[in-house]
C-alpha positions in Angstrom: 0.0 0.0 0.0 2.9 2.3 0.9 4.5 1.8 -2.6 1.2 2.2 -4.4 0.8 5.7 -2.8 4.4 6.7 -3.9 3.8 5.4 -7.4 0.5 7.3 -7.7 2.2 10.4 -6.4 5.0 10.0 -9.0 2.4 9.5 -11.8 0.5 12.6 -10.7 3.7 14.6 -10.7 4.7 13.4 -14.2 1.2 14.2 -15.6 1.3 17.7 -14.1 4.7 18.3 -15.7 3.3 17.4 -19.1 0.7 20.2 -18.8 3.4 22.8 -18.5 4.1 24.4 -21.9 7.6 25.8 -22.7 7.7 29.6 -23.1 8.2 30.8 -26.6 11.5 32.7 -27.1 11.0 36.3 -27.9 12.7 37.7 -30.9 15.3 40.3 -30.0 17.1 42.9 -32.1 20.6 44.1 -31.3 21.6 47.3 -33.0 25.0 46.3 -34.5 26.1 50.0 -34.5 24.6 52.5 -32.0 25.3 55.3 -34.5 21.7 55.2 -35.8 20.4 55.9 -32.3 23.1 58.6 -31.6 22.0 60.4 -34.9 18.3 60.2 -33.7 19.3 61.6 -30.3 21.3 64.4 -31.9 18.5 65.4 -34.2 15.9 65.3 -31.4 18.1 67.4 -29.1 18.8 69.9 -31.8 15.1 70.3 -32.6 14.3 70.7 -28.9 16.8 73.4 -28.1 16.0 75.4 -31.3 12.3 75.7 -30.7 10.4 78.8 -29.5 10.0 77.6 -25.9 13.6 78.4 -25.1 13.6 82.0 -26.2 10.3 82.6 -24.5 11.7 81.1 -21.3 14.8 83.3 -21.5 12.7 86.4 -21.9 10.4 85.6 -19.0 13.0 84.3 -16.6 16.2 86.0 -17.7 18.2 82.8 -17.1 18.7 79.4 -18.8 16.2 76.7 -17.9 17.2 73.7 -15.8 16.5 70.3 -17.4 16.7 66.8 -16.0 16.8 64.0 -18.5 15.8 60.6 -17.3 16.8 57.1 -18.6 15.4 55.7 -21.8 12.3 53.5 -21.6 12.9 50.7 -24.0 9.5 49.5 -25.3 10.9 47.1 -27.8 12.7 43.8 -27.9 15.8 45.6 -29.2 18.9 45.6 -27.1 20.1 49.2 -26.6 22.5 51.0 -24.4 20.2 53.2 -22.3 23.1 54.8 -20.4 24.8 55.8 -23.7 21.6 57.4 -25.0 21.2 59.3 -21.8 24.8 60.4 -21.8 24.5 61.6 -25.4 21.4 63.6 -24.6 23.0 65.2 -21.6 26.2 66.0 -23.6 24.2 67.6 -26.4 22.2 69.7 -24.0 25.2 70.9 -22.1 27.4 71.7 -25.1 24.5 73.7 -26.6 25.1 76.3 -23.8 21.4 77.1 -23.9 20.3 75.1 -20.9 21.5 73.9 -17.6 21.4 70.1 -16.9 21.0 68.3 -13.6 21.8 64.6 -13.7 19.1 62.5 -12.0 20.0 60.3 -9.1 19.0 56.6 -9.1 16.1 57.4 -6.8 15.0 60.2 -9.1 15.1 57.9 -12.1 12.3 55.9 -10.5 10.0 58.9 -10.1 7.5 60.3 -12.7 8.2 63.7 -14.3 5.3 65.2 -12.3 6.7 63.9 -9.0 10.2 65.4 -9.8 8.7 68.7 -10.9 6.5 68.9 -7.8 9.4 68.0 -5.4 10.4 71.6 -4.9 13.8 71.2 -6.6 14.8 73.9 -9.0 14.0 72.0 -12.1 12.1 73.7 -14.9 11.7 70.7 -17.3 12.1 66.9 -17.3 12.9 65.0 -20.4 11.9 61.4 -20.8 12.8 59.2 -23.8 11.2 56.1 -25.2 12.3 53.7 -28.0 9.3 52.1 -29.7 8.9 49.8 -32.6 7.5 51.3 -35.8 5.1 49.0 -37.4 5.9 50.1 -40.9 9.1 48.0 -41.2 10.9 45.2 -39.4 14.0 47.4 -39.1 12.3 50.7 -38.1 12.1 52.2 -34.6 11.1 55.6 -33.2 13.0 57.5 -30.6 10.6 59.9 -28.8 11.6 62.7 -26.5 8.8 63.8 -24.1 9.3 67.3 -22.7 7.6 67.9 -19.4 7.1 71.4 -18.0 6.7 72.5 -14.4 2.9 72.5 -14.2 2.1 69.8 -16.7 0.8 66.3 -16.0 1.3 65.5 -19.7 4.2 66.3 -22.0 4.3 69.9 -23.4 6.3 68.7 -26.4 6.9 65.4 -28.1 9.7 65.1 -30.6 9.9 61.9 -32.6 12.8 60.7 -34.8 12.8 57.5 -36.9 15.7 55.1 -36.7 16.3 52.6 -39.5 19.1 50.0 -39.4 20.1 47.5 -41.9 
């Protein structure tokens, strides 16, 4: 009787294992050269700092705005270097000489733009970035900059640049 219980338990275990389905492997893309992403970051940054909001800010406040870029949100299966994209964005903003940049701490990276802007810190704008898949082609992605102002609960500006790789 003792062995019958063990055998039944073993059969039950084996039948339960057969019900488990293996997970499908998700297809990932690795950008062989990050230069396409760097070009998109450069174009988006240039567009952002050459728009009217900046001259209006300077007229009203008589000083350069303080911006805080946050890490890239990768909404694709592509393998990207988020730190490199953030560094490129910060470098472009700083070298423009038109804005001041504050680097977000790891704790601040976890907050929403609204939480950062409401925290009492001297930050005028938060920039969030997303990489999304463009449905038009297998090798097409969009890099999107979201520009959040001090009183906004949604982005004031959205700048989108397409990335294609071969």
